[in-house]
C-alpha positions in Angstrom: -64.7 45.8 30.5 -63.0 46.5 33.7 -65.2 47.4 36.8 -63.4 47.1 39.8 -65.1 47.4 43.2 -62.4 47.0 45.8 -58.7 47.8 45.2 -56.0 47.7 47.9 -52.5 48.8 48.0 -49.8 46.1 49.4 -46.3 46.5 49.8 -44.0 44.1 47.4 -40.5 43.1 46.9 -39.8 42.6 43.3 -41.5 44.6 40.5 -45.0 43.4 39.1 -46.2 44.5 36.0 -49.8 45.5 35.3 -52.9 43.3 34.8 -51.3 39.8 36.0 -52.3 37.4 38.7 -51.1 38.6 42.2 -50.4 36.2 45.3 -49.4 36.8 49.1 -45.9 35.9 49.4 -46.3 34.2 52.7 -45.1 37.3 54.8 -47.7 38.9 56.1 -49.4 41.6 53.9 -46.8 41.5 51.3 -47.8 40.7 47.7 -46.2 39.4 44.6 -46.5 38.1 41.3 -48.2 34.5 41.3 -46.0 32.3 39.4 -48.0 28.8 40.0 -51.3 27.7 40.7 -50.5 26.4 44.3 -49.8 30.2 45.2 -51.8 32.2 47.8 -53.6 33.9 44.8 -55.9 36.8 45.8 -56.1 39.2 43.3 -54.9 41.2 39.8 -52.3 43.9 39.4 -53.7 47.3 38.8 -52.5 48.2 35.3 -49.8 50.6 36.1 -47.9 47.8 38.2 -45.3 48.5 40.6 -41.6 49.0 40.9 -39.7 46.7 43.3 -39.7 47.8 47.0 -43.2 49.8 46.2 -47.0 49.8 47.1 -49.1 47.7 44.6 -52.6 48.3 43.7 -54.4 44.9 43.8 -57.6 44.7 42.6 -59.9 42.3 45.0 -63.2 42.0 43.6 -65.1 43.1 40.7 -64.3 42.8 37.0 -60.4 43.3 35.8 -58.5 42.5 32.6 -55.8 40.2 32.7 -52.9 39.1 30.4 -53.6 35.9 29.0 -51.0 33.2 29.1 -52.5 30.7 26.7 -55.9 30.0 25.0 -59.0 30.7 27.7 -62.7 30.3 27.1 -65.3 32.1 28.7 -66.7 30.2 32.0 -62.9 28.6 32.9 -61.3 29.5 36.3 -58.6 31.4 35.7 -55.2 30.7 37.5 -51.3 31.9 37.1 -48.8 30.2 34.8 -44.9 30.9 35.5 -45.2 34.6 34.0 -48.3 35.5 36.4 -50.5 35.5 33.2 -54.1 34.1 33.2 -54.6 30.6 32.0 -57.3 28.0 32.7 -56.9 26.1 35.8 -56.3 22.3 35.0 -56.1 20.1 38.1 -55.0 16.5 38.0 -56.1 14.1 40.4 -54.7 14.8 43.9 -54.1 18.6 43.5 -55.2 21.5 45.0 -55.3 24.7 42.4 -56.2 28.1 43.4 -57.5 30.5 40.8 -58.4 34.2 40.5 -61.7 34.2 39.4 -63.5 33.3 36.0 -63.0 34.1 32.6 -65.6 36.3 31.0 -64.5 36.2 27.2 -62.4 33.8 25.3 -58.7 34.8 24.9 -55.5 33.7 23.2 -51.9 34.4 24.6 -51.4 38.0 24.9 -55.0 39.0 24.8 -56.3 41.3 27.9 -59.3 39.7 29.0 -61.5 40.2 31.8 -62.1 37.8 34.8 -64.7 38.2 37.6 -62.5 38.3 40.7 -63.5 35.4 42.8 -60.4 33.8 44.6 -60.8 30.4 45.3 -59.7 26.6 45.2 -60.2 23.5 43.2 -59.6 20.6 45.4 -59.6 17.3 43.1 -59.6 14.1 45.2 -56.8 11.4 44.4 -57.8 9.1 41.7 
């Protein structure tokens, strides 16, 4: 069900597997596997991934498959877990949670499921 509409290559420092959530590292134009919902999430790694020191193709828009890190329901905002897999965003009061897009199908851990890539942030007011 993947239909990527914009893919761009980014240099990476560490290896990144395919179909994972990707973030900007803080160094200009360097991508890395996202490992927290507070990372600068901006896309999904293309299915081939890339070795350390290589170039990673990142899907920036359209629909693309992500590996589920837990149970996901269609319509959930999808962020990264500690393993860069897609999980439902669950912000607490006072949190700012970044997400890669919106789940288009239900999934359980280990499934490949499509998301509509639309990076953003959820800013939840403090209680």
